C-alpha positions in Angstrom: -49.1 29.4 15.6 -46.0 30.5 17.5 -46.6 27.7 20.0 -46.6 25.1 17.2 -43.4 26.5 15.7 -41.8 26.5 19.2 -42.8 22.9 19.7 -41.4 21.8 16.3 -38.1 23.6 17.1 -37.8 21.9 20.5 -38.6 18.5 19.0 -35.9 19.0 16.4 -33.4 19.7 19.2 -34.0 16.5 21.0 -31.5 13.7 20.2 -32.2 10.1 19.9 -34.0 8.4 22.7 -31.7 6.9 25.4 -32.3 3.3 24.2 -31.1 4.2 20.7 -28.0 6.0 22.1 -27.2 2.9 24.3 -27.6 0.6 21.3 -25.4 2.8 19.1 -22.7 2.9 21.8 -22.8 -0.9 22.3 -22.4 -1.4 18.6 -19.5 1.0 18.4 -17.8 -0.6 21.4 -18.3 -4.1 19.9 -16.8 -2.9 16.5 -13.8 -1.4 18.3 -13.2 -4.6 20.3 -13.3 -6.7 17.1 -11.0 -4.3 15.3 -8.5 -4.5 18.2 -8.5 -8.3 18.3 -6.0 -9.7 15.8 -7.3 -12.3 13.3 -5.0 -15.3 13.5 -5.8 -16.3 9.9 -4.7 -12.8 8.7 -1.3 -12.9 10.3 1.4 -11.2 8.3 3.4 -13.7 6.2 6.8 -12.8 5.0 7.2 -12.1 1.3 8.4 -15.0 -0.8 12.2 -15.2 -1.1 12.4 -15.4 -4.9 15.5 -15.8 -7.0 16.5 -12.1 -7.5 19.9 -11.0 -6.2 20.4 -7.3 -6.9 23.9 -7.3 -5.4 25.1 -8.9 -8.6 24.1 -5.8 -10.7 24.9 -2.8 -8.5 27.6 -1.8 -10.9 24.9 -0.6 -13.3 24.3 2.6 -11.3 25.3 5.6 -13.4 24.9 3.7 -16.7 22.4 4.7 -19.4 19.3 2.5 -19.3 18.6 0.4 -22.4 16.4 -2.7 -23.0 19.6 -4.7 -23.6 21.1 -3.5 -20.3 17.9 -4.5 -18.5 17.8 -7.9 -20.0 21.4 -8.6 -19.1 20.8 -7.3 -15.6 17.8 -9.6 -15.3 19.9 -12.6 -16.2 22.9 -11.5 -14.0 20.6 -11.0 -11.0 18.8 -14.4 -11.6 15.5 -12.6 -11.8 12.4 -13.8 -13.6 11.3 -10.4 -14.7 12.6 -6.8 -14.8 10.9 -3.4 -14.7 12.1 0.1 -15.2 11.0 2.7 -12.6 11.0 6.3 -13.8 10.9 9.4 -11.5 7.4 10.1 -10.2 6.0 7.1 -12.0 3.1 5.4 -10.3 4.0 1.7 -9.5 2.3 -1.2 -7.8 3.7 -2.0 -4.4 3.4 -5.8 -4.3 6.6 -7.6 -3.6 7.8 -10.1 -6.1 10.9 -11.8 -5.0 11.9 -12.7 -8.6 11.5 -9.2 -10.0 14.4 -6.8 -10.6 13.6 -3.1 -10.3 15.9 -0.7 -12.2 15.3 2.9 -11.1 16.3 5.6 -13.5 16.6 9.4 -13.1 15.4 12.2 -15.4 18.3 11.6 -17.8 17.5 7.8 -18.0 20.6 6.9 -16.0 20.3 4.0 -13.6 20.1 5.4 -10.1 19.3 2.2 -8.2 18.8 -1.5 -8.6 16.7 -3.6 -6.2 14.6 -6.7 -6.1 10.9 -6.8 -5.4 
């Protein structure tokens, strides 16, 4: 009985057979090589230029945010859309060249204006 238990314990300690280890190593090396080779079709393309020009509305910093202020800023910046960004708010990170972002602080005062 003790011999059977010892045989089971020793069998459990054995790793994969060398062929399996070699195969796994080959697969890992191939995956690493593929990951290191850049895909020419996935080359980074610059974000679209868009029509937004935030330099035209930098004077809004320090003013109280209102919907009317946002709409006027959108028009002045030549943006197609506008969004308000509040502190600690989760936002999407896609770049839209025709979007005006108006950042506000805890008191709802404009703290920054940028495109994207």
